[in-house]
C-alpha positions as CSV (number, residue, x, y, z in Angstrom):
1,X,11.9,3.4,-13.9
2,X,12.1,0.3,-15.9
3,X,9.5,-2.5,-15.8
4,X,10.9,-5.9,-15.0
5,X,9.6,-8.9,-16.8
6,X,9.7,-12.1,-14.8
7,X,7.6,-15.2,-14.4
8,X,7.7,-14.8,-10.6
9,X,5.8,-12.3,-8.5
10,X,7.6,-9.1,-8.0
11,X,9.4,-8.8,-4.6
12,X,10.3,-5.9,-2.3
13,X,13.8,-6.1,-3.7
14,X,12.4,-5.6,-7.2
15,X,10.6,-2.5,-6.1
16,X,13.8,-1.2,-4.4
17,X,15.8,-1.9,-7.6
18,X,13.2,-0.1,-9.7
19,X,13.1,2.9,-7.4
20,X,16.9,3.0,-6.9
21,X,16.5,2.7,-3.1
22,X,17.4,0.1,-0.5
23,X,14.9,-2.6,0.4
24,X,14.8,-1.1,4.0
25,X,13.8,2.3,2.7
26,X,11.1,0.7,0.5
27,X,9.8,-1.3,3.5
28,X,9.7,1.7,5.7
29,X,7.9,3.8,3.0
30,X,5.3,1.1,2.7
31,X,4.8,0.3,6.3
32,X,5.5,3.6,8.1
33,X,5.3,6.3,5.4
34,X,5.2,9.0,8.1
35,X,8.9,8.2,8.8
36,X,9.9,8.8,5.2
37,X,10.1,11.9,3.1
38,X,7.0,12.4,0.9
39,X,9.1,12.4,-2.3
40,X,10.6,9.0,-1.3
41,X,7.1,7.6,-0.6
42,X,6.0,8.7,-4.1
43,X,9.0,7.2,-5.7
44,X,8.3,3.9,-3.9
45,X,4.6,4.0,-4.9
46,X,5.6,4.6,-8.5
47,X,7.9,1.6,-8.4
48,X,5.1,-0.5,-6.9
49,X,2.8,0.5,-9.8
50,X,5.6,-0.2,-12.4
51,X,6.6,-3.6,-11.0
52,X,3.1,-4.7,-10.0
53,X,4.2,-5.5,-6.5
54,X,1.6,-6.7,-4.1
55,X,2.8,-6.8,-0.4
56,X,2.8,-10.2,1.2
57,X,0.2,-9.9,4.0
58,X,1.4,-13.1,5.6
59,X,5.0,-11.9,5.8
60,X,3.8,-8.6,7.2
61,X,1.6,-10.4,9.7
62,X,4.6,-12.4,10.9
63,X,6.6,-9.2,11.5
64,X,3.8,-7.3,13.2
65,X,1.9,-10.3,14.7
66,X,-1.2,-8.8,13.3
67,X,-3.1,-10.1,10.3
68,X,-5.7,-7.3,10.2
69,X,-8.2,-10.2,9.4
70,X,-11.3,-11.1,11.4
71,X,-12.9,-14.4,10.6
72,X,-16.7,-14.5,10.7
73,X,-18.6,-17.8,10.8
74,X,-22.3,-17.7,10.1
75,X,-24.7,-20.6,9.6
76,X,-26.1,-19.2,6.3
77,X,-25.9,-16.0,4.3
78,X,-29.4,-15.9,2.8
79,X,-31.1,-14.8,6.0
80,X,-31.5,-11.0,6.3
81,X,-30.4,-11.1,9.9
82,X,-27.0,-12.5,8.9
83,X,-26.7,-10.2,5.9
84,X,-27.3,-7.2,8.0
85,X,-24.9,-8.4,10.7
86,X,-22.2,-9.2,8.2
87,X,-22.6,-5.8,6.5
88,X,-22.5,-3.8,9.8
89,X,-19.5,-5.8,11.1
90,X,-17.7,-5.4,7.8
91,X,-18.3,-1.6,7.7
92,X,-17.1,-1.2,11.3
93,X,-14.0,-3.4,10.9
94,X,-13.1,-1.6,7.6
95,X,-13.1,1.7,9.5
96,X,-10.6,0.2,11.8
97,X,-8.4,-1.2,9.0
98,X,-9.5,-4.8,9.2
99,X,-11.0,-7.2,6.6
100,X,-13.3,-10.1,7.1
101,X,-12.9,-13.6,6.0
102,X,-16.5,-15.0,5.8
103,X,-17.3,-18.7,6.3
104,X,-20.7,-20.4,6.0
105,X,-21.0,-23.4,8.4
106,X,-24.6,-24.4,7.8
107,X,-26.3,-25.4,11.0
108,X,-23.7,-28.1,11.7
109,X,-21.7,-27.8,14.9
110,X,-19.0,-30.2,13.5
111,X,-18.6,-28.2,10.3
112,X,-18.4,-25.0,12.3
113,X,-15.7,-26.6,14.6
114,X,-13.7,-27.7,11.5
115,X,-13.9,-24.3,9.9
116,X,-12.8,-22.6,13.1
117,X,-9.8,-24.9,13.3
118,X,-8.8,-24.1,9.7
119,X,-9.4,-20.4,10.4
120,X,-7.2,-20.4,13.5
121,X,-4.4,-21.9,11.5
122,X,-4.5,-18.7,9.4
123,X,-3.9,-16.6,12.6
124,X,-6.7,-14.1,12.3
125,X,-6.8,-11.3,14.9
126,X,-10.3,-12.5,15.9
127,X,-13.1,-14.9,15.2
128,X,-16.8,-14.0,15.4
129,X,-19.3,-16.9,15.8
130,X,-23.0,-16.2,15.3
131,X,-25.8,-18.2,16.8
132,X,-26.1,-20.1,20.0
133,X,-25.3,-23.7,19.1
134,X,-21.6,-24.5,19.2
135,X,-19.5,-27.5,20.2
136,X,-18.5,-27.7,23.9
137,X,-14.9,-27.2,22.8
138,X,-15.7,-23.9,21.0
139,X,-17.8,-22.7,24.0
140,X,-14.8,-23.5,26.3
141,X,-12.3,-21.7,24.2
142,X,-14.2,-18.4,24.0
């Protein structure tokens, strides 16, 4: 397999070309490897390493309607209670194939509301709010 030099990020098509496979086969090998022969999956993974391809999670999320991302909003991170909560949540979510996006809102309801609006535009699969003081709009939307 030859390494492609390009100023742009490698695409799925670049991986397919490097592996000598169709883009559909490469996509299937990356997203549903159980449906593809193990030798084909290994060929695809080798091409991924050679090209430096990083799957586009946003594009994958559009297709699957899942981001595998959970947003977590805390007022501060230097309080042991929040540190323990974040760690436990992160561990459990990781076991289920999710990642967290952590935001610190301070103790300001308005900042928290703005963060949540921004987070929702990223289409996370869920949002975790800590504490008891939230804007009326956030309380209604939960």
